[in-house]
Every structure is written in C-alpha cells, then in structure tokens.
MARKOLLO-987183 format. One line per field, with one value per residue: residue number from 1; x, y, z of N, C-alpha, C, O in turn. Coordinates in steps of 0.05 Angstrom, whole numbers, plus 5000, padded with zeros to 4 digits. Example, Ala and Ser with C-alpha at 12.3 -4.5 7.8 and 13.67 -1.06 7.14 Angstrom:
<atoms>
pos <- (1	2);
n_u <- (5264	5257);
n_v <- (4886	4955);
n_w <- (5156	5142);
ca_u <- (5246	5273);
ca_v <- (4910	4979);
ca_w <- (5156	5143);
c_u <- (5264	5258);
c_v <- (4934	5001);
c_w <- (5156	5157);
o_u <- (5285	5268);
o_v <- (4934	5023);
o_w <- (5169	5161);
</atoms>
This chain:
<atoms>
pos <- (1	2	3	4	5	6	7	8	9	10	11	12	13	14	15	16	17	18	19	20	21	22	23	24	25	26	27	28	29	30	31	32	33	34	35	36	37	38	39	40	41	42	43	44	45	46	47	48	49	50	51	52	53	54	55	56	57	58	59	60	61	62	63	64	65	66	67	68	69	70	71	72	73	74	75	76	77	78	79	80	81	82);
n_u <- (4980	5024	5015	4969	4963	4951	4982	4956	5003	5078	5117	5191	5230	5295	5302	5258	5203	5145	5081	5022	4951	4895	4826	4757	4722	4720	4740	4766	4832	4855	4909	4949	4951	4971	5024	5047	5049	5079	5134	5166	5179	5226	5234	5188	5153	5109	5041	5005	4937	4890	4827	4753	4750	4768	4824	4867	4909	4928	4954	4960	4954	4987	4978	4964	4913	4892	4845	4826	4839	4885	4930	4960	4998	5035	5083	5108	5088	5117	5171	5166	5175	5216);
n_v <- (5355	5309	5277	5260	5222	5154	5081	5010	4971	4969	4939	4925	4915	4903	4947	4985	5024	4999	5020	4983	4979	4954	4942	4943	4944	4973	5023	5091	5108	5144	5159	5128	5144	5193	5180	5149	5191	5233	5269	5271	5217	5188	5132	5106	5073	5057	5034	4987	4961	4920	4896	4888	4876	4871	4850	4902	4958	5025	5065	5122	5136	5103	5053	4993	4941	4886	4830	4811	4752	4744	4758	4724	4720	4772	4768	4749	4777	4824	4810	4801	4860	4876);
n_w <- (5161	5175	5231	5229	5189	5188	5185	5171	5174	5163	5108	5100	5049	5010	4985	4991	5030	5044	5053	5077	5076	5107	5089	5112	5069	5006	5009	5009	5010	5045	5078	5053	5005	5010	5036	4992	4956	4975	4974	5019	5035	5011	5003	4991	4945	4925	4946	4979	4978	5015	5013	5012	4960	4879	4845	4831	4806	4812	4770	4774	4832	4855	4883	4891	4895	4932	4938	5007	5020	4992	5020	5042	4997	4996	5006	4967	4921	4932	4925	4862	4851	4864);
ca_u <- (5002	5031	5013	4939	4970	4958	4972	4959	5028	5096	5137	5209	5239	5320	5306	5237	5188	5117	5056	5005	4934	4871	4806	4737	4706	4735	4738	4782	4856	4878	4935	4960	4952	4989	5046	5062	5051	5093	5164	5181	5193	5244	5238	5162	5148	5082	5031	4987	4911	4875	4800	4734	4749	4784	4853	4875	4928	4911	4981	4959	4964	5011	4961	4959	4896	4885	4824	4831	4847	4914	4950	4982	5012	5040	5116	5116	5082	5134	5196	5166	5174	5241);
ca_v <- (5347	5278	5270	5249	5200	5121	5065	4984	4961	4978	4923	4933	4906	4911	4979	4999	5015	4993	5024	4969	4983	4936	4958	4929	4952	4979	5047	5108	5099	5177	5159	5108	5162	5216	5173	5150	5217	5257	5269	5269	5194	5175	5095	5098	5082	5048	5023	4964	4959	4893	4910	4872	4887	4850	4859	4923	4973	5048	5081	5153	5135	5088	5039	4961	4933	4856	4813	4802	4729	4743	4776	4716	4726	4795	4773	4734	4801	4844	4802	4812	4894	4888);
ca_w <- (5173	5179	5252	5224	5179	5199	5172	5191	5174	5137	5104	5089	5023	5011	4985	4996	5051	5035	5064	5074	5086	5104	5099	5110	5052	4982	5010	5000	5029	5049	5092	5039	4980	5020	5034	4970	4932	4987	4960	5043	5044	4988	5003	4989	4919	4921	4970	4980	4996	5016	5015	4996	4931	4867	4844	4816	4804	4805	4761	4786	4857	4863	4898	4884	4911	4930	4959	5034	5017	4981	5047	5045	4980	4993	5008	4936	4911	4936	4908	4845	4853	4868);
c_u <- (5008	5023	4989	4945	4976	4955	4973	4991	5046	5110	5163	5220	5270	5318	5283	5221	5155	5091	5029	4973	4908	4846	4781	4720	4727	4737	4766	4812	4874	4906	4953	4971	4974	5013	5061	5065	5071	5117	5177	5203	5207	5242	5211	5156	5119	5066	5012	4971	4902	4849	4776	4733	4764	4813	4849	4900	4925	4950	4983	4969	4986	4999	4959	4938	4890	4860	4841	4847	4875	4930	4970	5006	5032	5072	5125	5114	5108	5161	5191	5171	5201	5261);
c_v <- (5315	5263	5256	5220	5170	5104	5029	4973	4970	4948	4934	4912	4910	4940	4988	4996	5016	4991	4997	4974	4965	4947	4940	4920	4963	5007	5063	5107	5126	5174	5141	5125	5178	5208	5167	5169	5237	5247	5268	5243	5181	5143	5091	5100	5075	5042	5001	4967	4934	4907	4875	4882	4860	4865	4881	4944	4999	5062	5107	5153	5118	5066	5013	4948	4899	4852	4812	4769	4720	4751	4756	4705	4746	4785	4765	4757	4820	4836	4804	4850	4894	4890);
c_w <- (5181	5206	5253	5215	5200	5181	5184	5195	5152	5134	5090	5067	5022	5005	4982	5016	5037	5056	5060	5091	5092	5108	5092	5087	5027	4987	5006	5023	5027	5059	5066	5020	4986	5025	5014	4953	4950	4982	4989	5047	5013	4983	4995	4969	4905	4948	4960	4993	4998	5023	5011	4972	4903	4863	4822	4824	4790	4795	4773	4809	4862	4878	4886	4905	4906	4944	4985	5043	5005	4999	5049	5023	4973	4993	4972	4916	4911	4923	4879	4833	4851	4840);
o_u <- (4993	5023	4985	4937	4992	4937	4989	5000	5039	5114	5160	5217	5274	5330	5284	5218	5147	5083	5020	4973	4898	4841	4780	4708	4751	4737	4786	4811	4895	4925	4976	4995	4994	5030	5084	5082	5079	5123	5201	5226	5195	5247	5207	5150	5109	5078	5006	4974	4907	4849	4783	4715	4768	4821	4835	4909	4922	4966	5004	4990	5004	5018	4947	4945	4884	4853	4866	4862	4885	4953	4992	5024	5045	5086	5144	5131	5118	5174	5211	5169	5212	5284);
o_v <- (5302	5239	5240	5200	5166	5103	5023	4968	4978	4935	4950	4889	4926	4956	5006	4974	5033	4973	4994	4974	4963	4959	4924	4898	4959	5019	5051	5105	5130	5186	5148	5125	5179	5226	5176	5168	5257	5224	5265	5243	5166	5132	5067	5123	5083	5044	4998	4975	4921	4928	4852	4897	4836	4885	4881	4944	5000	5067	5115	5166	5125	5057	5015	4944	4888	4867	4812	4764	4697	4750	4762	4689	4744	4798	4773	4761	4829	4853	4809	4859	4912	4900);
o_w <- (5195	5206	5271	5226	5218	5165	5202	5217	5130	5154	5071	5074	5040	5018	4965	5025	5022	5069	5038	5115	5069	5129	5073	5084	5031	4965	5000	5047	5016	5049	5066	5016	4972	5021	5012	4936	4938	4984	4987	5054	4998	4962	4992	4962	4884	4969	4936	5016	4977	5037	5008	4965	4909	4874	4802	4847	4766	4813	4782	4814	4877	4891	4865	4929	4884	4962	4986	5062	5006	4989	5057	5027	4953	4977	4959	4898	4890	4910	4867	4810	4837	4841);
</atoms>
C-alpha cells in the first residue's frame, strides 16, 4: 500500500514530479523504486538518489544516483532532463 511510502522530498519541473531520496549509505531505495515504477503517478518518470556513492544511472529502475556533495547541482541536472 502507498501509505508506507516515504520520500525525503519532491521537486516539480514544468512537466515532471521528481522524487528525491537522500541516503546515509548507498542502500536500497525501496520507496523511490516503487514510486518510479508505479503507473499510478503519470508525472513521475524517474527518481534521484543522493548517497555515499558514485554517480550512476540504473535504466531498469529509472533511478539516477549522485554523491551527497552534488546536491547543489540538482536544479542544473533537472534542466537537462526537460
């Protein structure tokens, strides 16, 4: 059920809603994966995870990962996805 989903925050672009999760380690992002995969939320096409990890993109799950220190670049990154 959706009542167990929790997300750190969302960012709205002109046509997308982007869920953003911040992890202390590079752990699984169950809620983020569920939101991106769900057909229930048409305006969510991908998610962003900030973690103690390298940059990466998982085409299968639709999750892009960035190291914590790149958080200040989120707005710039989202502009490239429009």
